[in-house]
C-alpha positions as YAML, in Angstrom:
chain: A
units: angstrom
residues:
- id: 1
  name: MET
  ca: [0.00, 0.00, 0.00]
- id: 2
  name: ASN
  ca: [1.14, 3.54, -0.63]
- id: 3
  name: GLU
  ca: [3.49, 5.54, 1.55]
- id: 4
  name: THR
  ca: [1.96, 8.37, 3.58]
- id: 5
  name: ASN
  ca: [3.97, 10.97, 1.63]
- id: 6
  name: GLN
  ca: [2.53, 9.85, -1.72]
- id: 7
  name: PRO
  ca: [-0.71, 11.24, -3.19]
- id: 8
  name: SER
  ca: [-3.57, 8.94, -2.26]
- id: 9
  name: ALA
  ca: [-5.09, 6.69, -4.92]
- id: 10
  name: MET
  ca: [-8.39, 4.89, -4.40]
- id: 11
  name: ALA
  ca: [-9.24, 1.86, -6.50]
- id: 12
  name: ILE
  ca: [-12.97, 1.54, -7.21]
- id: 13
  name: ILE
  ca: [-14.30, -1.75, -8.60]
- id: 14
  name: PRO
  ca: [-17.94, -1.72, -9.73]
- id: 15
  name: ALA
  ca: [-19.49, -5.20, -9.43]
- id: 16
  name: ARG
  ca: [-23.25, -5.35, -9.75]
- id: 17
  name: GLY
  ca: [-25.24, -8.57, -9.46]
- id: 18
  name: GLY
  ca: [-27.42, -8.13, -12.54]
- id: 19
  name: SER
  ca: [-25.05, -9.12, -15.35]
- id: 20
  name: LYS
  ca: [-27.09, -10.74, -18.14]
- id: 21
  name: GLY
  ca: [-24.56, -12.34, -20.50]
- id: 22
  name: ILE
  ca: [-23.15, -14.49, -17.68]
- id: 23
  name: ARG
  ca: [-25.15, -14.72, -14.45]
- id: 24
  name: LEU
  ca: [-23.14, -13.35, -11.49]
- id: 25
  name: LYS
  ca: [-20.21, -12.98, -13.85]
- id: 26
  name: ASN
  ca: [-18.07, -11.20, -11.27]
- id: 27
  name: LEU
  ca: [-18.11, -14.31, -9.06]
- id: 28
  name: ARG
  ca: [-17.11, -16.75, -11.80]
- id: 29
  name: GLU
  ca: [-13.72, -18.32, -11.13]
- id: 30
  name: ILE
  ca: [-10.58, -18.62, -13.20]
- id: 31
  name: GLY
  ca: [-7.73, -20.60, -11.72]
- id: 32
  name: GLY
  ca: [-9.57, -21.00, -8.42]
- id: 33
  name: LYS
  ca: [-10.19, -17.27, -7.92]
- id: 34
  name: SER
  ca: [-13.25, -15.21, -8.73]
- id: 35
  name: LEU
  ca: [-12.94, -12.38, -11.25]
- id: 36
  name: LEU
  ca: [-13.75, -9.98, -8.42]
- id: 37
  name: GLY
  ca: [-11.12, -11.53, -6.17]
- id: 38
  name: ARG
  ca: [-8.51, -11.22, -8.89]
- id: 39
  name: ALA
  ca: [-9.25, -7.53, -9.37]
- id: 40
  name: ILE
  ca: [-9.08, -6.86, -5.63]
- id: 41
  name: GLU
  ca: [-5.80, -8.74, -5.28]
- id: 42
  name: SER
  ca: [-4.23, -6.74, -8.11]
- id: 43
  name: ALA
  ca: [-5.37, -3.44, -6.60]
- id: 44
  name: LYS
  ca: [-4.16, -4.35, -3.11]
- id: 45
  name: ALA
  ca: [-0.78, -5.40, -4.51]
- id: 46
  name: ALA
  ca: [-0.21, -2.02, -6.18]
- id: 47
  name: ALA
  ca: [2.18, 0.09, -4.11]
- id: 48
  name: THR
  ca: [0.45, 3.37, -5.01]
- id: 49
  name: VAL
  ca: [-3.09, 2.29, -4.04]
- id: 50
  name: SER
  ca: [-4.19, 3.34, -0.56]
- id: 51
  name: ASP
  ca: [-7.79, 2.07, -0.55]
- id: 52
  name: VAL
  ca: [-9.73, -0.59, -2.47]
- id: 53
  name: VAL
  ca: [-13.51, -0.18, -2.68]
- id: 54
  name: VAL
  ca: [-16.12, -2.42, -4.28]
- id: 55
  name: SER
  ca: [-19.47, -0.92, -5.25]
- id: 56
  name: THR
  ca: [-22.21, -3.54, -5.38]
- id: 57
  name: ASP
  ca: [-25.92, -4.17, -4.97]
- id: 58
  name: HIS
  ca: [-25.57, -7.91, -4.31]
- id: 59
  name: GLU
  ca: [-25.02, -9.62, -0.94]
- id: 60
  name: GLN
  ca: [-22.98, -12.51, -2.34]
- id: 61
  name: ILE
  ca: [-20.67, -10.14, -4.20]
- id: 62
  name: LYS
  ca: [-20.40, -8.04, -1.04]
- id: 63
  name: ALA
  ca: [-19.33, -11.11, 0.95]
- id: 64
  name: GLU
  ca: [-16.72, -12.00, -1.68]
- id: 65
  name: ALA
  ca: [-15.32, -8.46, -1.64]
- id: 66
  name: LEU
  ca: [-15.00, -8.51, 2.13]
- id: 67
  name: ARG
  ca: [-13.39, -11.95, 1.98]
- id: 68
  name: TYR
  ca: [-10.62, -10.49, -0.19]
- id: 69
  name: GLY
  ca: [-10.16, -7.52, 2.14]
- id: 70
  name: ALA
  ca: [-11.85, -4.75, 0.14]
- id: 71
  name: ARG
  ca: [-14.10, -2.05, 1.54]
- id: 72
  name: VAL
  ca: [-17.70, -2.15, 0.28]
- id: 73
  name: VAL
  ca: [-20.06, 0.68, -0.63]
- id: 74
  name: ASP
  ca: [-23.67, -0.45, -1.09]
- id: 75
  name: ARG
  ca: [-24.97, 0.66, -4.47]
- id: 76
  name: PRO
  ca: [-28.49, 2.14, -4.62]
- id: 77
  name: ALA
  ca: [-31.00, 0.66, -7.06]
- id: 78
  name: ASP
  ca: [-31.12, 3.74, -9.29]
- id: 79
  name: ILE
  ca: [-27.51, 3.15, -10.42]
- id: 80
  name: ALA
  ca: [-27.59, -0.66, -10.37]
- id: 81
  name: GLY
  ca: [-29.41, -1.27, -13.67]
- id: 82
  name: ASP
  ca: [-28.20, -1.91, -17.20]
- id: 83
  name: THR
  ca: [-28.45, 1.75, -18.19]
- id: 84
  name: ALA
  ca: [-26.44, 3.20, -15.29]
- id: 85
  name: SER
  ca: [-23.05, 4.51, -16.36]
- id: 86
  name: SER
  ca: [-19.79, 3.49, -14.72]
- id: 87
  name: GLU
  ca: [-19.16, 7.18, -14.08]
- id: 88
  name: SER
  ca: [-22.30, 7.40, -11.93]
- id: 89
  name: VAL
  ca: [-21.02, 4.54, -9.78]
- id: 90
  name: LEU
  ca: [-17.63, 6.18, -9.32]
- id: 91
  name: GLU
  ca: [-19.28, 9.47, -8.41]
- id: 92
  name: HIS
  ca: [-21.48, 7.71, -5.85]
- id: 93
  name: VAL
  ca: [-18.48, 6.08, -4.14]
- id: 94
  name: LEU
  ca: [-16.55, 9.36, -4.07]
- id: 95
  name: ALA
  ca: [-19.59, 11.18, -2.68]
- id: 96
  name: ASN
  ca: [-19.64, 8.69, 0.19]
- id: 97
  name: THR
  ca: [-15.93, 9.03, 0.96]
- id: 98
  name: ASN
  ca: [-14.78, 11.23, 3.83]
- id: 99
  name: THR
  ca: [-11.54, 12.35, 2.16]
- id: 100
  name: LEU
  ca: [-11.29, 12.47, -1.61]
- id: 101
  name: PRO
  ca: [-8.25, 10.70, -3.08]
- id: 102
  name: ALA
  ca: [-5.90, 12.55, -5.40]
- id: 103
  name: VAL
  ca: [-6.34, 9.80, -7.98]
- id: 104
  name: THR
  ca: [-9.33, 7.59, -8.73]
- id: 105
  name: LEU
  ca: [-8.44, 4.23, -10.20]
- id: 106
  name: PHE
  ca: [-11.41, 2.67, -11.96]
- id: 107
  name: ILE
  ca: [-10.94, -1.11, -12.32]
- id: 108
  name: GLN
  ca: [-13.27, -3.50, -14.15]
- id: 109
  name: CYS
  ca: [-13.10, -7.04, -12.83]
- id: 110
  name: THR
  ca: [-14.12, -8.47, -16.20]
- id: 111
  name: SER
  ca: [-10.42, -8.19, -17.08]
- id: 112
  name: PRO
  ca: [-8.88, -11.26, -15.39]
- id: 113
  name: ILE
  ca: [-5.23, -10.25, -15.89]
- id: 114
  name: ILE
  ca: [-4.17, -6.96, -14.32]
- id: 115
  name: ASP
  ca: [-0.53, -6.45, -13.37]
- id: 116
  name: PRO
  ca: [-0.16, -4.31, -10.21]
- id: 117
  name: ALA
  ca: [2.93, -2.76, -11.81]
- id: 118
  name: ASP
  ca: [0.73, -1.44, -14.62]
- id: 119
  name: LEU
  ca: [-1.63, 0.09, -12.08]
- id: 120
  name: ASP
  ca: [1.32, 1.80, -10.37]
- id: 121
  name: ALA
  ca: [2.62, 3.12, -13.69]
- id: 122
  name: ALA
  ca: [-0.76, 4.53, -14.73]
- id: 123
  name: ILE
  ca: [-1.28, 6.19, -11.36]
- id: 124
  name: THR
  ca: [2.23, 7.66, -11.44]
- id: 125
  name: THR
  ca: [1.53, 9.13, -14.88]
- id: 126
  name: VAL
  ca: [-1.30, 11.12, -13.26]
- id: 127
  name: THR
  ca: [0.41, 12.04, -9.99]
- id: 128
  name: SER
  ca: [3.53, 13.21, -11.86]
- id: 129
  name: GLY
  ca: [1.43, 15.70, -13.83]
- id: 130
  name: ARG
  ca: [2.15, 14.16, -17.24]
- id: 131
  name: ALA
  ca: [-1.56, 13.59, -17.84]
- id: 132
  name: GLU
  ca: [-4.94, 13.78, -16.16]
- id: 133
  name: VAL
  ca: [-5.95, 10.30, -17.38]
- id: 134
  name: SER
  ca: [-4.03, 7.10, -18.14]
- id: 135
  name: PHE
  ca: [-5.84, 3.99, -19.34]
- id: 136
  name: ALA
  ca: [-5.02, 0.40, -20.33]
- id: 137
  name: ALA
  ca: [-4.80, -0.46, -24.01]
- id: 138
  name: VAL
  ca: [-3.18, -3.03, -26.29]
- id: 139
  name: SER
  ca: [-1.43, -2.16, -29.53]
- id: 140
  name: ASP
  ca: [-3.16, -3.18, -32.74]
- id: 141
  name: HIS
  ca: [-1.39, -3.18, -36.12]
- id: 142
  name: GLY
  ca: [-4.28, -4.71, -38.03]
- id: 143
  name: PHE
  ca: [-6.11, -3.42, -41.08]
- id: 144
  name: HIS
  ca: [-9.47, -2.08, -39.90]
- id: 145
  name: TRP
  ca: [-12.64, -2.07, -42.00]
- id: 146
  name: GLY
  ca: [-16.14, -0.74, -41.58]
- id: 147
  name: LEU
  ca: [-19.34, -0.95, -43.61]
- id: 148
  name: ASP
  ca: [-21.02, 1.83, -45.54]
- id: 149
  name: GLU
  ca: [-24.78, 2.29, -45.90]
- id: 150
  name: GLN
  ca: [-24.89, -0.30, -48.68]
- id: 151
  name: GLY
  ca: [-22.99, -2.83, -46.56]
- id: 152
  name: GLU
  ca: [-19.81, -2.58, -48.57]
- id: 153
  name: ALA
  ca: [-16.41, -2.70, -46.86]
- id: 154
  name: VAL
  ca: [-14.69, 0.62, -46.24]
- id: 155
  name: ALA
  ca: [-11.04, 0.90, -45.19]
- id: 156
  name: ILE
  ca: [-10.55, 2.72, -41.88]
- id: 157
  name: GLY
  ca: [-7.23, 4.33, -41.09]
- id: 158
  name: HIS
  ca: [-5.47, 2.99, -44.17]
- id: 159
  name: GLU
  ca: [-5.66, 2.99, -47.95]
- id: 160
  name: LYS
  ca: [-7.08, -0.23, -49.39]
- id: 161
  name: LEU
  ca: [-4.65, -0.14, -52.30]
- id: 162
  name: HIS
  ca: [-1.63, 0.33, -50.03]
- id: 163
  name: ARG
  ca: [-0.55, -2.73, -48.00]
- id: 164
  name: PRO
  ca: [2.54, -1.86, -45.93]
- id: 165
  name: ARG
  ca: [4.26, -4.50, -43.84]
- id: 166
  name: ARG
  ca: [3.13, -4.84, -40.23]
- id: 167
  name: GLN
  ca: [6.34, -3.31, -38.91]
- id: 168
  name: ASP
  ca: [5.85, -0.33, -41.22]
- id: 169
  name: ARG
  ca: [2.32, 0.41, -40.04]
- id: 170
  name: GLU
  ca: [1.63, 2.90, -37.28]
- id: 171
  name: PRO
  ca: [0.05, 1.09, -34.31]
- id: 172
  name: ARG
  ca: [-3.43, 1.83, -33.12]
- id: 173
  name: PHE
  ca: [-4.46, 1.14, -29.53]
- id: 174
  name: LEU
  ca: [-7.48, -0.85, -28.41]
- id: 175
  name: GLU
  ca: [-8.95, 0.13, -25.05]
- id: 176
  name: THR
  ca: [-9.07, -3.00, -22.83]
- id: 177
  name: GLY
  ca: [-11.40, -1.61, -20.16]
- id: 178
  name: ALA
  ca: [-9.21, -3.07, -17.42]
- id: 179
  name: PHE
  ca: [-8.34, 0.17, -15.65]
- id: 180
  name: TYR
  ca: [-8.41, 3.97, -15.86]
- id: 181
  name: ALA
  ca: [-6.35, 6.22, -13.58]
- id: 182
  name: MET
  ca: [-7.89, 9.68, -13.30]
- id: 183
  name: GLU
  ca: [-7.20, 12.86, -11.42]
- id: 184
  name: THR
  ca: [-10.16, 12.88, -9.04]
- id: 185
  name: ALA
  ca: [-10.92, 16.61, -9.11]
- id: 186
  name: GLY
  ca: [-10.85, 16.66, -12.90]
- id: 187
  name: PHE
  ca: [-13.06, 13.58, -13.14]
- id: 188
  name: LEU
  ca: [-15.70, 15.05, -10.82]
- id: 189
  name: ALA
  ca: [-15.71, 18.29, -12.79]
- id: 190
  name: ALA
  ca: [-15.98, 16.55, -16.17]
- id: 191
  name: GLY
  ca: [-18.30, 13.72, -15.12]
- id: 192
  name: HIS
  ca: [-16.51, 11.46, -17.60]
- id: 193
  name: ARG
  ca: [-13.45, 9.21, -17.51]
- id: 194
  name: PHE
  ca: [-11.78, 10.97, -20.46]
- id: 195
  name: PHE
  ca: [-10.87, 14.61, -19.88]
- id: 196
  name: GLY
  ca: [-7.81, 16.84, -20.03]
- id: 197
  name: ARG
  ca: [-4.60, 15.23, -21.26]
- id: 198
  name: VAL
  ca: [-5.02, 11.50, -21.86]
- id: 199
  name: ARG
  ca: [-2.22, 8.95, -22.15]
- id: 200
  name: VAL
  ca: [-2.31, 5.31, -23.17]
- id: 201
  name: HIS
  ca: [-0.71, 2.78, -20.86]
- id: 202
  name: GLU
  ca: [0.15, -0.13, -23.11]
- id: 203
  name: VAL
  ca: [-0.31, -3.60, -21.64]
- id: 204
  name: PRO
  ca: [0.57, -7.00, -23.18]
- id: 205
  name: ALA
  ca: [-1.93, -8.44, -25.65]
- id: 206
  name: GLU
  ca: [-2.80, -11.31, -23.31]
- id: 207
  name: HIS
  ca: [-3.86, -8.75, -20.69]
- id: 208
  name: GLY
  ca: [-6.51, -7.47, -23.08]
- id: 209
  name: ILE
  ca: [-8.99, -10.29, -22.43]
- id: 210
  name: ASP
  ca: [-12.42, -8.99, -21.43]
- id: 211
  name: ILE
  ca: [-14.99, -11.43, -20.07]
- id: 212
  name: ASP
  ca: [-18.41, -10.98, -21.65]
- id: 213
  name: THR
  ca: [-19.39, -14.50, -22.75]
- id: 214
  name: GLU
  ca: [-18.83, -18.11, -21.72]
- id: 215
  name: ALA
  ca: [-16.39, -18.39, -24.62]
- id: 216
  name: ASP
  ca: [-14.37, -15.52, -23.12]
- id: 217
  name: LEU
  ca: [-14.22, -17.42, -19.84]
- id: 218
  name: LYS
  ca: [-12.90, -20.52, -21.57]
- id: 219
  name: LEU
  ca: [-10.27, -18.47, -23.39]
- id: 220
  name: ALA
  ca: [-9.20, -16.85, -20.13]
- id: 221
  name: GLU
  ca: [-8.89, -20.24, -18.43]
- id: 222
  name: LEU
  ca: [-6.47, -21.28, -21.18]
- id: 223
  name: THR
  ca: [-4.54, -18.00, -21.03]
- id: 224
  name: VAL
  ca: [-4.27, -17.30, -17.31]
- id: 225
  name: THR
  ca: [-1.32, -19.17, -15.87]
- id: 226
  name: ASP
  ca: [-0.89, -18.10, -12.28]
- id: 227
  name: GLU
  ca: [2.52, -19.08, -11.01]
- id: 228
  name: PRO
  ca: [2.45, -18.62, -7.23]
- id: 229
  name: ALA
  ca: [5.75, -17.56, -5.75]
- id: 230
  name: PRO
  ca: [7.70, -20.35, -4.06]
- id: 231
  name: ILE
  ca: [7.35, -20.28, -0.28]
- id: 232
  name: GLU
  ca: [10.76, -20.27, 1.39]
- id: 233
  name: VAL
  ca: [10.37, -21.69, 4.91]
- id: 234
  name: ASP
  ca: [12.15, -24.08, 7.27]
- id: 235
  name: ALA
  ca: [9.04, -25.44, 8.98]
- id: 236
  name: VAL
  ca: [5.41, -26.13, 8.12]
- id: 237
  name: ILE
  ca: [2.70, -26.18, 10.79]
- id: 238
  name: THR
  ca: [-0.82, -27.31, 9.98]
- id: 239
  name: ASP
  ca: [-4.15, -27.61, 11.66]
- id: 240
  name: PHE
  ca: [-5.73, -31.06, 11.23]
- id: 241
  name: ASP
  ca: [-9.51, -30.84, 10.80]
- id: 242
  name: GLY
  ca: [-10.28, -28.83, 7.69]
- id: 243
  name: VAL
  ca: [-6.68, -28.97, 6.45]
- id: 244
  name: HIS
  ca: [-5.76, -32.66, 6.33]
- id: 245
  name: THR
  ca: [-9.48, -33.51, 6.23]
- id: 246
  name: PRO
  ca: [-12.56, -31.96, 4.58]
- id: 247
  name: ASP
  ca: [-13.63, -30.80, 8.08]
- id: 248
  name: THR
  ca: [-16.10, -33.67, 8.37]
- id: 249
  name: ALA
  ca: [-16.17, -36.89, 10.40]
- id: 250
  name: TYR
  ca: [-17.80, -40.29, 10.05]
- id: 251
  name: VAL
  ca: [-19.58, -41.53, 13.19]
- id: 252
  name: ASP
  ca: [-20.72, -45.17, 13.58]
- id: 253
  name: GLU
  ca: [-23.49, -46.50, 15.82]
- id: 254
  name: HIS
  ca: [-21.02, -46.77, 18.71]
- id: 255
  name: GLY
  ca: [-20.03, -43.13, 18.48]
- id: 256
  name: THR
  ca: [-16.62, -43.94, 17.05]
- id: 257
  name: GLU
  ca: [-15.31, -41.22, 14.75]
- id: 258
  name: SER
  ca: [-13.18, -41.66, 11.65]
- id: 259
  name: VAL
  ca: [-12.01, -39.14, 9.06]
- id: 260
  name: ARG
  ca: [-11.17, -38.97, 5.38]
- id: 261
  name: VAL
  ca: [-7.64, -37.89, 4.40]
- id: 262
  name: SER
  ca: [-5.78, -37.40, 1.14]
- id: 263
  name: ARG
  ca: [-3.04, -39.78, -0.03]
- id: 264
  name: SER
  ca: [-1.71, -36.91, -2.12]
- id: 265
  name: ASP
  ca: [-1.23, -34.91, 1.08]
- id: 266
  name: GLY
  ca: [0.66, -37.84, 2.54]
- id: 267
  name: MET
  ca: [3.10, -37.78, -0.37]
- id: 268
  name: GLY
  ca: [3.49, -34.03, 0.06]
- id: 269
  name: VAL
  ca: [4.41, -34.43, 3.72]
- id: 270
  name: ALA
  ca: [6.88, -37.19, 2.85]
- id: 271
  name: ARG
  ca: [8.55, -34.91, 0.30]
- id: 272
  name: LEU
  ca: [8.82, -32.12, 2.88]
- id: 273
  name: ARG
  ca: [10.42, -34.46, 5.39]
- id: 274
  name: ALA
  ca: [12.88, -35.72, 2.77]
- id: 275
  name: ALA
  ca: [13.76, -32.11, 1.91]
- id: 276
  name: GLY
  ca: [14.57, -31.38, 5.56]
- id: 277
  name: VAL
  ca: [11.53, -29.25, 6.34]
- id: 278
  name: LYS
  ca: [10.22, -29.66, 9.90]
- id: 279
  name: PHE
  ca: [6.53, -30.52, 10.09]
- id: 280
  name: LEU
  ca: [4.10, -30.21, 13.00]
- id: 281
  name: ILE
  ca: [0.39, -30.97, 13.18]
- id: 282
  name: LEU
  ca: [-1.13, -28.64, 15.76]
- id: 283
  name: SER
  ca: [-4.77, -29.35, 16.54]
- id: 284
  name: LYS
  ca: [-7.45, -28.59, 19.09]
- id: 285
  name: GLU
  ca: [-9.02, -31.98, 18.33]
- id: 286
  name: ALA
  ca: [-8.38, -34.53, 21.11]
- id: 287
  name: ASN
  ca: [-9.50, -37.58, 19.11]
- id: 288
  name: PRO
  ca: [-6.71, -40.19, 18.82]
- id: 289
  name: VAL
  ca: [-7.20, -40.18, 15.04]
- id: 290
  name: VAL
  ca: [-5.02, -37.06, 14.88]
- id: 291
  name: ALA
  ca: [-2.09, -38.80, 16.55]
- id: 292
  name: ALA
  ca: [-2.67, -41.89, 14.44]
- id: 293
  name: ARG
  ca: [-2.45, -39.89, 11.21]
- id: 294
  name: ALA
  ca: [0.68, -38.08, 12.43]
- id: 295
  name: ALA
  ca: [2.29, -41.42, 13.26]
- id: 296
  name: LYS
  ca: [1.45, -42.67, 9.77]
- id: 297
  name: LEU
  ca: [3.05, -39.54, 8.29]
- id: 298
  name: LYS
  ca: [6.02, -39.81, 10.71]
- id: 299
  name: VAL
  ca: [5.67, -36.20, 11.86]
- id: 300
  name: GLU
  ca: [5.43, -34.42, 15.19]
- id: 301
  name: VAL
  ca: [1.94, -33.79, 16.57]
- id: 302
  name: ALA
  ca: [0.36, -31.77, 19.36]
- id: 303
  name: HIS
  ca: [-3.39, -32.30, 19.68]
- id: 304
  name: GLY
  ca: [-5.99, -31.43, 22.26]
- id: 305
  name: ILE
  ca: [-4.38, -27.96, 22.35]
- id: 306
  name: GLU
  ca: [-6.80, -25.22, 23.40]
- id: 307
  name: ASN
  ca: [-4.44, -22.27, 22.83]
- id: 308
  name: LYS
  ca: [-2.56, -22.91, 19.60]
- id: 309
  name: ALA
  ca: [-0.78, -19.55, 19.59]
- id: 310
  name: GLU
  ca: [0.67, -20.13, 23.05]
- id: 311
  name: TYR
  ca: [1.85, -23.63, 22.16]
- id: 312
  name: LEU
  ca: [3.33, -22.52, 18.84]
- id: 313
  name: ALA
  ca: [5.20, -19.59, 20.40]
- id: 314
  name: GLN
  ca: [6.92, -21.94, 22.84]
- id: 315
  name: TRP
  ca: [7.57, -24.55, 20.14]
- id: 316
  name: LEU
  ca: [9.34, -21.99, 17.98]
- id: 317
  name: VAL
  ca: [11.57, -21.05, 20.91]
- id: 318
  name: ASP
  ca: [12.31, -24.68, 21.77]
- id: 319
  name: GLU
  ca: [13.16, -25.51, 18.16]
- id: 320
  name: SER
  ca: [15.14, -22.28, 17.63]
- id: 321
  name: ILE
  ca: [13.23, -21.54, 14.42]
- id: 322
  name: ASN
  ca: [12.86, -18.05, 13.00]
- id: 323
  name: PRO
  ca: [9.06, -17.38, 12.91]
- id: 324
  name: ALA
  ca: [9.51, -15.44, 9.66]
- id: 325
  name: ARG
  ca: [10.55, -18.71, 8.00]
- id: 326
  name: VAL
  ca: [7.54, -20.71, 9.16]
- id: 327
  name: ALA
  ca: [4.29, -21.47, 7.31]
- id: 328
  name: TYR
  ca: [1.09, -22.13, 9.22]
- id: 329
  name: VAL
  ca: [-1.90, -23.56, 7.36]
- id: 330
  name: GLY
  ca: [-5.31, -22.95, 8.90]
- id: 331
  name: ASN
  ca: [-8.98, -23.04, 8.03]
- id: 332
  name: ASP
  ca: [-10.96, -21.60, 10.95]
- id: 333
  name: ILE
  ca: [-10.93, -18.78, 13.49]
- id: 334
  name: ASN
  ca: [-9.10, -20.77, 16.17]
- id: 335
  name: ASP
  ca: [-6.08, -20.68, 13.82]
- id: 336
  name: LEU
  ca: [-5.90, -16.88, 13.70]
- id: 337
  name: GLY
  ca: [-3.70, -16.45, 16.77]
- id: 338
  name: ALA
  ca: [-1.11, -18.93, 15.48]
- id: 339
  name: MET
  ca: [-1.20, -17.42, 12.01]
- id: 340
  name: LYS
  ca: [-0.18, -14.05, 13.43]
- id: 341
  name: LEU
  ca: [3.05, -15.52, 14.77]
- id: 342
  name: VAL
  ca: [4.55, -16.72, 11.49]
- id: 343
  name: GLY
  ca: [5.89, -15.18, 8.31]
- id: 344
  name: TRP
  ca: [3.68, -17.28, 6.05]
- id: 345
  name: PRO
  ca: [0.08, -17.53, 7.30]
- id: 346
  name: ILE
  ca: [-1.74, -19.66, 4.73]
- id: 347
  name: SER
  ca: [-5.39, -20.57, 4.20]
- id: 348
  name: VAL
  ca: [-6.96, -23.54, 2.43]
- id: 349
  name: ALA
  ca: [-9.39, -22.73, -0.39]
- id: 350
  name: ASP
  ca: [-12.53, -23.31, 1.71]
- id: 351
  name: ALA
  ca: [-11.31, -21.52, 4.86]
- id: 352
  name: ASN
  ca: [-13.33, -19.13, 7.00]
- id: 353
  name: ASN
  ca: [-13.40, -15.58, 5.57]
- id: 354
  name: GLN
  ca: [-11.42, -14.15, 8.51]
- id: 355
  name: VAL
  ca: [-8.72, -16.73, 7.91]
- id: 356
  name: HIS
  ca: [-8.54, -15.79, 4.22]
- id: 357
  name: GLN
  ca: [-8.11, -12.14, 5.17]
- id: 358
  name: ALA
  ca: [-5.30, -13.00, 7.60]
- id: 359
  name: ALA
  ca: [-3.49, -15.19, 5.07]
- id: 360
  name: ARG
  ca: [-0.44, -14.15, 3.08]
- id: 361
  name: HIS
  ca: [-1.18, -16.91, 0.57]
- id: 362
  name: ARG
  ca: [-4.44, -18.65, -0.29]
- id: 363
  name: LEU
  ca: [-4.23, -22.23, -1.58]
- id: 364
  name: THR
  ca: [-6.41, -23.26, -4.51]
- id: 365
  name: ARG
  ca: [-7.26, -26.66, -3.01]
- id: 366
  name: LYS
  ca: [-9.66, -27.38, -0.20]
- id: 367
  name: GLY
  ca: [-8.80, -29.09, 3.05]
- id: 368
  name: GLY
  ca: [-8.58, -32.86, 2.60]
- id: 369
  name: TYR
  ca: [-8.35, -32.48, -1.18]
- id: 370
  name: GLY
  ca: [-4.64, -31.88, -1.70]
- id: 371
  name: ALA
  ca: [-4.14, -28.54, 0.07]
- id: 372
  name: VAL
  ca: [-1.13, -29.83, 2.02]
- id: 373
  name: ARG
  ca: [0.37, -31.29, -1.16]
- id: 374
  name: GLU
  ca: [-0.08, -27.97, -2.95]
- id: 375
  name: LEU
  ca: [1.79, -26.16, -0.18]
- id: 376
  name: ALA
  ca: [4.49, -28.84, -0.12]
- id: 377
  name: GLU
  ca: [5.28, -28.26, -3.79]
- id: 378
  name: LEU
  ca: [5.57, -24.52, -3.27]
- id: 379
  name: VAL
  ca: [7.93, -25.02, -0.32]
- id: 380
  name: ILE
  ca: [10.06, -27.58, -2.15]
- id: 381
  name: ALA
  ca: [10.27, -25.32, -5.21]
- id: 382
  name: ALA
  ca: [11.93, -22.67, -3.04]
- id: 383
  name: ARG
  ca: [14.63, -25.01, -1.73]
- id: 384
  name: SER
  ca: [17.51, -24.78, -4.18]
- id: 385
  name: THR
  ca: [19.17, -27.89, -2.75]
- id: 386
  name: THR
  ca: [16.25, -30.21, -3.46]
- id: 387
  name: ASN
  ca: [16.68, -32.83, -6.19]
- id: 388
  name: PHE
  ca: [13.09, -33.93, -6.29]
- id: 389
  name: PRO
  ca: [11.14, -33.58, -9.55]
- id: 390
  name: SER
  ca: [7.97, -31.53, -9.32]
- id: 391
  name: PHE
  ca: [4.81, -33.60, -9.49]
- id: 392
  name: THR
  ca: [2.14, -33.01, -12.11]
- id: 393
  name: GLN
  ca: [-1.21, -31.98, -10.67]
...
């Protein structure tokens, strides 16, 4: 987030619930993350952005925005329909903001690939005084054609009898719709996103995808290749229920409980052990099944622990491990205290919202369905001395 001596920049993400082409389009997922979540993450990762706000009229979208750590402004019905302009939504958010930002960053979450560095560059273009507006666009060297009143093709921007090579043609720029950085005072005066001096911020062609149809979603799924950063740690701590299991239990007629675990997770733990990474299962659950699973995995276990943070703090001291080089994987609110103690608090895909907000990294797999294995691969990838081949998911 931005330094206090930098001009403030507020990211505003409109996300209404009434999209018609794709129902609840903003909540559709690509690579395990909703389109809305992706937009929020990009905005929060930009160094020049001081506040991220989602404007919505839908409770499910509101919950998703809060889950990703954005602030929410409830959108009134009169600007929630098909005919309401994006500008009216931005104006509504700014009217309900105590202190106006120097720059308003309008982000559309229908663009699944937004580089935070591009957001920073566009905002800096405005704050430096080089322009009042900077927007995302991709270069286009194609030959453009339109139709006249008789339906015949008409060359646009070129002569039909002159066919220069691509490298000899002046580029045009296609607006992607992903983001617009605007001087706030100028935007409010003009009531439109384009005013004053306008500059193009060119982004890669693959960042120009805009989701409007199911076909666009399929294309994005093929294009988006999220490569999470390797997680460099010396120890991995996990909860048990909801991390190694799907947070469910089987109970027979005698009251005996059993749980379902993932063999893939077991292989992940084995690979961590072989790579020299310490592993601890830390659980509030007193059922012997926790110890039995730990014994099977050949890892240390502490279960029946009421105060996980207290136990973990002492364990880190006893093991002489730097907390900054420890990952803790949790799924529910009783993990929050322990997560605060380590450098890599991590949540499984189906974790409680508060846990997601506290996490530095969110796994794409659910508890009991390979979440531990997913983390194991990220940890092993960061260890330059490992000789183990990466598994194929």
